[in-house]
C-alpha positions in Angstrom: 18.7 10.8 -73.5 20.1 13.3 -70.6 16.9 14.5 -70.3 15.0 11.1 -69.6 15.9 9.3 -66.6 17.9 6.1 -66.1 16.5 2.7 -65.7 17.6 3.0 -61.8 16.1 5.6 -61.0 12.9 4.7 -63.3 12.6 1.7 -61.2 13.6 3.9 -57.9 10.1 6.4 -59.4 8.3 3.6 -59.4 9.0 1.6 -56.8 8.6 5.4 -54.7 5.2 5.8 -56.7 3.9 2.8 -55.2 4.6 2.8 -52.0 3.4 6.3 -51.6 0.0 5.8 -53.6 -0.6 3.3 -50.9 0.2 5.2 -48.0 -1.6 7.6 -49.4 -5.0 6.5 -49.2 -4.4 4.4 -46.3 -3.6 6.9 -44.1 -5.6 8.3 -41.6 -7.3 10.1 -42.7 -6.8 9.4 -46.2 -4.5 11.8 -48.5 -6.2 11.0 -51.5 -9.6 8.5 -52.1 -8.6 5.9 -53.5 -9.1 2.2 -52.6 -6.9 0.4 -55.5 -4.1 -0.2 -53.8 -6.3 -2.2 -50.7 -6.4 -5.9 -50.7 -9.9 -5.5 -52.0 -8.9 -3.0 -54.6 -6.6 -5.3 -56.0 -8.6 -8.1 -56.4 -11.1 -6.6 -58.4 -8.3 -4.9 -60.5 -7.4 -8.8 -60.8 -10.5 -10.0 -62.4 -10.4 -6.9 -64.9 -7.2 -7.1 -66.1 -5.8 -10.2 -64.5 -1.9 -9.0 -66.7 -1.8 -6.4 -65.1 -3.6 -5.4 -62.3 -0.8 -4.0 -60.2 -0.3 -1.0 -62.9 -3.9 -1.1 -63.4 -3.8 0.1 -59.2 -1.0 1.8 -59.8 -2.7 3.8 -62.4 -5.5 4.0 -60.7 -4.3 5.2 -57.1 -1.9 7.8 -58.7 -4.5 10.0 -60.6 -5.7 10.0 -57.4 -2.6 10.6 -55.8 -1.9 13.5 -59.0 -5.3 15.1 -58.0 -4.3 16.2 -54.4 -0.9 16.7 -55.3 -1.9 19.0 -58.8 -4.3 20.8 -56.1 -1.8 21.6 -53.4 1.0 22.6 -55.1 -0.7 23.8 -58.7 0.2 22.6 -62.3 2.4 25.7 -63.6 6.1 25.8 -63.3 5.9 22.3 -60.8 6.0 18.3 -61.4 5.5 16.1 -58.2 6.8 12.0 -57.9 2.8 11.6 -60.2 2.9 14.0 -62.5 6.6 14.3 -64.4 7.7 15.2 -67.3 6.0 13.5 -70.5 9.4 11.5 -71.6 10.0 10.2 -67.8 6.1 9.4 -67.8 6.6 7.8 -71.3 9.7 5.7 -69.7 7.5 5.2 -66.4 5.2 2.8 -68.8 7.6 1.6 -70.5 9.2 0.0 -67.2 5.6 -1.7 -66.7 5.8 -3.7 -69.0 8.7 -5.0 -68.4 8.2 -8.9 -66.5 10.8 -8.3 -63.6 9.3 -5.0 -62.6 6.2 -5.6 -62.5 7.4 -8.5 -60.2 9.3 -6.9 -58.2 5.8 -3.7 -57.5 3.9 -7.3 -56.7 6.0 -8.2 -54.4 5.9 -4.4 -52.6 2.0 -3.9 -53.7 1.9 -7.1 -51.1 3.6 -5.7 -48.0 0.6 -6.5 -45.7 0.3 -3.6 -43.9 0.8 0.5 -43.2 4.3 0.0 -41.1 5.8 -2.4 -43.5 5.1 -0.2 -46.4 6.3 3.0 -44.5 8.8 0.8 -43.9 10.4 0.0 -47.4 9.5 3.8 -48.2 12.1 4.5 -45.4 14.3 2.4 -47.1 14.2 4.1 -49.7 14.9 7.7 -48.6 18.5 6.0 -47.3 20.1 8.3 -45.1 18.7 11.8 -46.2 16.7 13.8 -43.8 13.4 15.6 -45.2 13.2 18.3 -46.9 9.8 19.7 -44.6 7.0 18.3 -42.4 3.5 19.8 -44.0 2.1 20.8 -47.1 3.8 21.7 -50.4 7.8 21.0 -49.9 10.4 21.7 -52.6 12.6 19.8 -53.2 14.5 20.6 -56.3 14.5 21.2 -59.8 13.3 17.9 -62.4 16.3 17.6 -63.5 18.0 16.7 -60.4 15.1 13.6 -59.4 16.9 11.7 -62.6 19.7 11.4 -59.9 19.5 9.3 -56.7 19.7 12.0 -53.7 17.2 13.5 -55.5 14.3 11.1 -55.1 15.9 9.9 -51.7 14.8 13.5 -50.4 11.2 13.2 -51.6 11.1 9.5 -49.9 11.7 11.3 -46.3 9.7 14.1 -46.6 6.8 11.4 -47.4 8.4 9.4 -44.5 8.0 12.1 -42.2 4.4 13.2 -43.5 3.3 10.0 -43.1 4.4 9.3 -40.2 3.4 12.5 -38.1 0.2 12.1 -40.3 0.5 15.4 -42.1 0.2 15.6 -45.6 3.2 16.9 -47.5 3.6 17.4 -51.6 7.2 17.4 -52.4 7.5 19.0 -55.4 10.2 20.0 -57.9 11.0 23.0 -60.8 11.8 23.2 -63.6 14.5 25.5 -62.3 18.3 25.1 -63.1 20.6 23.8 -60.7 
């Protein structure tokens, strides 16, 4: 079980993924092209997927973010918030079936403006310092993201990027630490 994220780590990854996805698509200029996390995008998805609209919007925006991260970082030997190893992605998908998890994500998705979402992301970062200012930034190994500190560092790096309006792509390698 050491190769799969624990329940608290999964919830933290989902929260971070949702906040970063929504901030990235609403940044000026946008870091990726999607509008699934916007109010209008969510309303449209609610009509198509009434019971799973939050998951659908996160999946749609996450795919756009994954494409941009892969273009900036590459796919070989690197992972990021929007592309994790298969066991971790499976754990995220299982968590998205949990009513309480989806309810918590819906509350985050309902945060009105970018400042509130950025503040929520900063609270996930805690007191961690960002590891870089712009572009691809190595934040540790894929095994370390299952620990709270590395996830906080990823969040802090995103907060710094959004605050400076400078696209940043934190990534993790397969290297053991």
